[in-house]
C-alpha positions in Angstrom: 0.0 0.0 0.0 1.4 3.4 -1.0 1.8 6.2 1.4 -0.8 8.7 0.4 0.1 12.3 1.1 -2.7 14.7 1.8 -2.3 17.8 -0.4 -3.3 20.8 1.6 -4.2 24.2 0.3 -2.7 27.2 2.1 -5.0 29.5 4.0 -4.3 32.3 1.6 -5.0 30.2 -1.5 -8.2 28.9 -0.1 -9.4 32.3 1.1 -8.5 33.8 -2.3 -10.5 31.2 -4.2 -13.6 31.4 -2.0 -13.3 35.2 -1.7 -13.4 35.4 -5.5 -16.4 33.1 -5.5 -18.2 35.2 -2.9 -17.2 38.5 -4.6 -18.4 37.2 -8.0 -21.7 36.0 -6.5 -22.3 39.4 -4.9 -21.4 41.2 -8.1 -23.9 39.1 -10.0 -26.5 39.7 -7.3 -25.8 43.4 -7.4 -26.1 43.4 -11.2 -29.4 41.5 -10.9 -30.7 44.1 -8.4 -29.6 46.9 -10.7 -31.2 45.4 -13.8 -34.5 45.0 -11.8 -34.3 48.6 -10.6 -33.9 47.5 -7.0 -30.4 48.8 -6.3 -31.6 50.9 -3.3 -33.8 48.3 -1.7 -32.1 47.9 1.7 -33.9 44.7 2.6 -32.7 43.0 -0.6 -29.3 44.5 0.0 -29.0 42.4 3.2 -29.3 39.2 1.2 -25.7 39.9 -0.1 -24.5 39.3 3.5 -26.3 36.0 3.6 -24.5 35.1 0.4 -21.2 36.1 1.9 -21.6 34.2 5.2 -22.8 31.1 3.3 -19.7 31.1 1.2 -17.5 31.8 4.2 -18.9 28.7 5.9 -18.8 26.6 2.8 -15.2 27.6 1.8 -13.8 27.2 5.3 -15.6 23.9 5.9 -14.2 22.6 2.6 -10.7 23.7 3.6 -11.1 22.2 7.1 -12.3 18.8 5.7 -9.6 18.6 2.9 -6.6 20.0 4.9 -7.2 19.2 8.5 -9.1 15.8 8.5 -12.3 17.6 9.5 -11.0 19.4 12.5 -10.3 23.1 12.9 -10.0 25.5 15.8 -12.3 28.5 16.2 -9.4 30.9 15.6 -8.3 29.2 12.3 -12.0 29.1 11.1 -12.4 32.8 12.0 -9.2 33.8 10.1 -10.2 31.8 7.0 -13.7 33.3 7.0 -12.4 36.8 7.6 -9.9 36.5 4.7 -12.7 35.2 2.4 -14.7 38.3 3.3 -11.7 40.6 2.7 -11.1 39.2 -0.7 -14.8 39.4 -1.5 -14.8 43.0 -0.3 -12.0 43.9 -2.7 -13.9 42.4 -5.6 -17.0 44.2 -4.6 -15.2 47.5 -4.1 -13.7 47.3 -7.6 -17.2 46.5 -9.0 -18.8 49.4 -7.1 -16.3 51.8 -8.6 -17.0 50.5 -12.1 -20.8 50.6 -11.4 -20.7 54.3 -10.3 -18.3 55.5 -12.9 -18.9 53.4 -16.0 -21.9 51.1 -15.8 -24.5 53.4 -14.1 -23.2 56.8 -13.1 -26.8 58.0 -12.9 -27.2 55.9 -9.7 -25.4 58.7 -7.7 -28.0 61.3 -8.9 -30.8 58.8 -8.0 -29.3 58.5 -4.5 -29.3 62.3 -4.1 -32.9 62.5 -5.3 -33.9 59.8 -2.8 -32.0 61.6 -0.1 -33.7 64.9 -1.0 -37.2 63.3 -1.0 -36.5 61.7 2.4 -35.3 65.0 3.9 -38.3 66.9 2.6 -40.7 64.3 3.8 -39.3 63.6 7.2 -37.4 66.7 8.5 -38.2 70.2 9.6 -35.5 71.6 7.4 -36.1 74.4 5.0 -34.9 74.3 1.4 -31.7 76.1 2.2 -30.8 73.7 5.0 -31.6 70.7 2.7 -29.3 72.1 0.0 -26.5 72.5 2.5 -27.0 69.0 3.8 -27.0 67.6 0.2 -23.8 69.6 -0.6 -22.1 68.0 2.4 -23.4 64.6 1.3 -21.9 65.1 -2.1 -18.4 65.1 -0.6 -19.0 61.6 0.8 -20.9 60.2 -2.2 -18.3 60.5 -5.0 -17.4 57.2 -6.6 -14.0 57.2 -4.8 -15.5 57.9 -1.4 -18.2 55.3 -1.9 -15.6 52.7 -2.8 -13.8 53.6 0.4 -17.0 53.2 2.4 -17.7 49.8 0.8 -14.1 48.7 1.6 -14.4 49.9 5.2 -17.9 48.3 5.5 -16.5 45.1 4.0 -13.8 44.8 6.7 -16.2 45.5 9.5 -18.9 43.1 8.2 -16.3 40.4 7.4 -15.0 40.7 11.0 -18.6 40.3 12.4 -19.8 37.6 10.0 -16.6 35.6 10.6 -17.5 35.4 14.3 -20.7 33.7 13.3 -19.3 31.6 10.4 -16.5 30.2 12.7 -19.1 28.9 15.1 -20.5 26.7 12.4 -17.1 25.5 11.0 -15.0 24.9 14.1 -14.6 21.4 15.2 -12.1 20.6 17.9 -10.4 17.3 17.9 -11.2 15.3 21.0 -8.1 13.9 22.7 -8.8 10.8 24.6 -6.4 10.2 27.5 
């Protein structure tokens, strides 16, 4: 009987692969929402996080089973999930930049129109105050700033979602004495 060597994938390679898958899935989902005119539906937007956590769990579990004989500490599961989220966030940030600069630059104007309507409907501000608030918002809603916010949000959400994903993936090896 030959000695079979288990080929293991590195943490970085596994996280990159599954991060690309998660990022690609979220890009496709974002394009679907855009094509249906639902880009600003916040409830449907949360579904993207479910996609991400599902792929974090799937990718980390697959790595655990293939590389560690089905066992993995919480810390290693957390790190794997977090890196998957970071790579996915990079993909999503690049896509968002392309979305707001090339694919659909009109989305930024639509955001301002929605923001104006919300301010007019729900605030006691006069038109001059609304204009000032919108001017301030424009500084934070340029494509470059929006990509920065997506990147920061991706890091934060990856950190939080990884806490949950690692709970589902960790499996400590029981040592019998």
